[in-house]
C-alpha positions in Angstrom: -5.4 -1.3 -2.2 -7.6 -4.0 -0.7 -6.2 -6.5 -3.2 -2.6 -5.7 -2.3 -3.4 -5.9 1.4 -5.3 -9.2 1.1 -2.4 -10.9 -0.7 0.2 -9.7 1.8 -2.1 -10.5 4.7 -2.5 -14.1 3.5 1.2 -14.6 3.3 1.8 -12.9 6.6 -0.8 -15.2 8.3 1.2 -18.2 7.0 4.7 -17.0 7.5 5.1 -13.5 9.1 8.3 -11.7 8.0 9.8 -8.3 8.5 8.7 -7.4 5.0 5.0 -8.5 5.4 4.9 -6.8 8.8 6.2 -3.5 7.3 3.9 -3.7 4.3 0.9 -4.2 6.5 1.9 -1.3 8.7 2.3 1.0 5.7 -1.1 0.0 4.4 -2.5 0.4 7.8 -1.4 4.1 7.8 -3.4 4.6 4.6 -6.5 2.9 6.1 -6.1 5.2 9.1 -6.3 8.3 6.9 -9.4 6.9 5.2 -11.0 6.3 8.6 -10.2 9.9 9.7 -11.8 11.4 6.7 -14.9 9.2 6.6 -17.9 11.4 6.9 -16.0 14.5 5.7 -17.1 16.4 2.6 -15.7 15.2 -0.8 -13.5 18.3 -0.9 -12.0 17.5 2.5 -11.4 13.9 1.7 -9.7 14.8 -1.6 -7.5 17.3 0.2 -6.5 14.8 2.8 -5.8 12.2 0.2 -3.6 14.5 -1.8 -1.8 15.9 1.2 -1.4 12.8 3.3 -2.3 9.6 1.4 -0.7 10.3 -2.0 2.9 10.6 -0.5 2.3 7.4 1.5 1.1 5.6 -1.6 4.1 6.7 -3.5 6.4 5.6 -0.6 4.7 2.2 -0.5 5.0 1.7 -4.2 8.7 2.7 -4.2 9.3 0.4 -1.2 7.7 -2.5 -2.9 9.8 -1.9 -6.0 12.9 -1.8 -3.9 12.0 -5.0 -2.1 11.5 -6.7 -5.5 14.9 -5.6 -6.6 16.6 -6.8 -3.4 14.7 -10.1 -3.1 13.6 -12.6 -5.6 10.9 -11.5 -8.0 9.2 -14.8 -7.0 8.7 -13.5 -3.5 5.1 -14.4 -3.0 4.2 -11.6 -0.6 5.1 -8.9 -3.2 3.0 -10.3 -6.0 0.1 -8.1 -5.0 2.1 -5.2 -6.4 0.6 -5.9 -9.9 -2.6 -4.4 -8.6 -1.0 -1.0 -8.8 -1.6 1.0 -12.0 1.0 0.9 -14.7 3.9 3.3 -14.5 6.1 4.4 -11.8 3.5 6.1 -9.7 0.9 4.8 -7.3 -1.4 7.4 -8.6 -4.9 7.7 -7.4 -5.2 4.2 -6.0 -6.2 5.3 -2.5 
């Protein structure tokens, strides 16, 4: 996730757009979940990730795929997407 965020942040710092703003906001939600579960037991962290982070990851992945279809595949801010695992699911990338 850090690789995706860094790539989008770098583009956003140069040329902020609605897309980069939304992407960073969505990623921020995932980071907030991680901050909330920091210090919890492994079981509690896993439960929170499955219940809260996994749906957000899937939503982010789907949104990025949609943006890539709508906009040019050359859109620089979306190139961080290749850091996701193969397949149609964001999986356990949290």
